[in-house]
N, C-alpha and C positions, 0 to 999 in steps of 0.2 A: 354366785353373788344374788342379790334381788332385788330389782326395779322396784322402787317407790311410784306412788300414782304423779310425784313431782319430774320423775326423770332421774334422781337420786338412786345410790347405789349403796347397800348395805349387805355384807356377809350372812349366808344362811348360820352360821356359827351365831350368829347373834338374833336370831330369828323369836327369841321368847323376850327380848326387846323391842322387838319391830314398834310398837304404837309407842313406846315411849321414848325411842328414836325420832318416829315420824315427829311428835308434841315438838319435840328439840327443836328441830328442823323446821318448822313452819315457822318458828320466833325467831332463826336466824336471816339477818340483814346483809347484804352486801355491801358494805360502805366503797366499793368501787363505783356504783353507782352515782351518785350525785358527781364523780370526776370523773367519768367515762361521757354521761350526758353532757359535759361541761354547765352544768348547774353553778359549780364554782369552779374556778380554775386561778391558776396562778401563772404566768409566763416563766418561772424558774419551774415547770415543770418541762418543759420543753416538748408540749404535746404527748407527754406521755401519762398514762394512766397505771403507772407500776408504781407496788407502794413505795420502792425502791427514791420514786422521783417525787411524789408527793407528798412524804412524809418530809422532808427537808424546804420542800416549798413552803411550807404551812406551821411547821412546828422547828426547833431548834435543833432537833433528832436527826440522824441517819446512820447507818449502817458503816459507815467507814471507818470506824474504830475495833470492829470484830473480826475474827480469823476468819470465821466464817459469816459471811456478809450477802451471800443470797441464798432463796428458797432451793435453786437447781444444786447449790453445790451441798447444802444439807441434805437433802433427799438422795443425793448421789454417796456421802461419805455415812450416811444411814444404813445404806442397801450392802454397801462395803462392809461394815460392822454384821449387819444381820447374815451374808454370805459368808461370813466366818472369813472374810479376806485380809482382816484390819489386825496387823501388830497387836499382841497382848498389852505391849510397853503403849499403845498409842490411843489404850481406851479410855483414860480417862483424860487426855489431853482431846479426844473427840467430843466424849461428853460434857465437858467443860464448854467447849464453844458449842455446841448444839443445846448448850442450855441457855446461856448468854444469847444466841442468834433468837431461840426460842423467847425467852423473854424481852427482848427487843419488839419482837415482832406484835405481842401480846401487848406491850406497853405501845407500842405504834397505832394500834387498832382504836385502843383507850382513847389515845390524844385525839387521831384525828376526828374518832365521834365527839370529842369536847368540842373541836373546832367549828364541825359541822353544829352542833348545839346551837354555840354564839353565832354563827352567821343566822339561821332560823329564828332566833329570838331579838336580832338586830332590829 
């Protein structure tokens, strides 16, 4: 692992892409900041800034309808697969669940970005 100037890390296998990765990294904005600083807050967050609590507080979205509903489970299941400890018959179901979880996560961030834009332009 190589540490970047900003404290982030990337694998030496990606060293040839270091400049490009750093350029991308400088444009990434942490959407948690406005919620953790309480610049925007809704009581339905219940004091939490977790995406799983913020998302339904500001949108009609949640993770309740997904087989894999949180990042810890997603990482654990993915690691189980990568370590070769997953039944072959479960692979399709796992990838389907992970794909739906990642799709929701990505859409959730976009939806919250839209909420933040709307608040900023009010």
